[in-house]
Each structure stands twice: as structure tokens, then as C-alpha cells.
C-alpha positions in Angstrom: 130.2 139.2 103.1 132.9 137.8 100.9 132.4 136.3 97.5 133.9 133.1 95.9 133.1 132.0 92.4 129.9 133.9 92.3 128.8 132.5 95.7 128.6 134.5 99.0 130.3 133.5 102.2 128.8 134.0 105.6 130.3 133.2 109.0 128.6 130.5 111.0 129.0 129.4 114.6 128.8 125.7 115.2 127.8 124.3 118.6 128.3 120.6 119.4 126.6 119.7 122.7 125.2 116.4 124.0 126.0 114.7 120.7 123.9 117.2 118.8 125.0 119.9 116.3 123.5 123.4 116.1 124.3 126.3 113.8 124.0 130.1 114.5 124.6 133.2 112.5 126.8 134.7 115.3 128.0 134.1 118.8 125.4 136.3 120.4 122.6 134.3 118.8 124.1 131.1 120.2 124.4 132.6 123.7 120.8 134.1 123.6 119.6 130.5 122.9 121.7 128.7 125.4 122.3 129.9 129.0 125.7 130.0 130.7 124.8 126.9 132.8 124.1 124.8 129.8 127.3 125.8 127.9 129.5 126.0 131.0 130.7 129.4 129.7 129.3 132.9 129.2 129.1 135.2 126.2 131.7 137.7 127.4 134.3 135.0 127.9 133.6 133.5 124.5 133.8 136.9 122.8 137.1 137.5 124.4 138.4 134.0 123.7 138.6 134.7 120.0 137.0 131.6 118.5 138.1 130.8 115.0 138.3 127.9 112.6 141.8 127.1 113.9 141.0 127.9 117.6 137.6 126.3 118.7 136.4 126.7 122.3 136.2 123.3 124.1 135.1 122.4 127.7 133.5 119.4 129.3 130.0 120.4 128.0 130.5 121.6 124.5 132.6 122.6 121.5 132.1 125.9 119.7 133.7 126.5 116.3 133.5 129.3 113.8 133.4 128.5 110.1 132.2 129.7 106.7 128.9 128.7 104.9 128.7 129.3 101.2 125.3 130.4 99.9 124.0 131.1 96.4 124.0 134.6 95.2 120.6 136.2 94.8 118.4 139.1 95.6 115.3 138.8 97.6 112.6 141.5 97.1 110.6 141.8 100.2 107.5 143.6 101.4 107.3 143.6 105.2 108.5 140.2 106.4 107.5 137.9 103.6 109.6 137.5 100.4 107.7 138.5 97.3 110.1 137.3 94.6 113.6 135.9 94.5 115.8 136.7 91.5 119.3 135.9 90.6 121.5 138.9 89.5 120.7 138.3 85.8 117.0 139.2 86.6 115.5 135.8 85.9 113.4 134.0 88.5 115.0 131.4 90.7 
């Protein structure tokens, strides 16, 4: 994860299909949610295609882009699956 001005960057995969927009944390998550028939392309092809911000994948059914999402910097203290407390790096509660 990269950092800009105290903020963290994460890669995001953007799917535009049927006039709707969907966002995924990675290409595999997108392909696990949508089948090859819906997208008109499979995971292996997309992985080898090399989607980037400058090189989106386009076909008659969808457009798939990669981009960056900026998130605030923080630490989440967890116990099991539920967050107990979220703190920023100075230690104060968010």
C-alpha cells in the first residue's frame, strides 16, 4: 500500500456494466462475483490482458478499469471479526 500526504492508496477495479458501476478490491473478486457469460470474458484473459488506468478492458458488454482509491490512515484493533476500536496513529479515537 502506497502513502500520499498521510493517506493510504489502494488499488480498485471498476466494472461498468449495463449502465451500473461496481467496485472491487481486485480482479479475482470481480470475476468471482460475475461469471464469464455476464462479462463476455474470463478471469485468465483479463489477468493476462494487463488492465491499467491507461489501458482499460472494453467489449460489447462491459468496461473494466483499474484505479486508485485514497483512504484515511488508521489502525483498527480487532477481536475475531468485529472491530473493537479504531484509532488514528496519534492514538486518539476516531
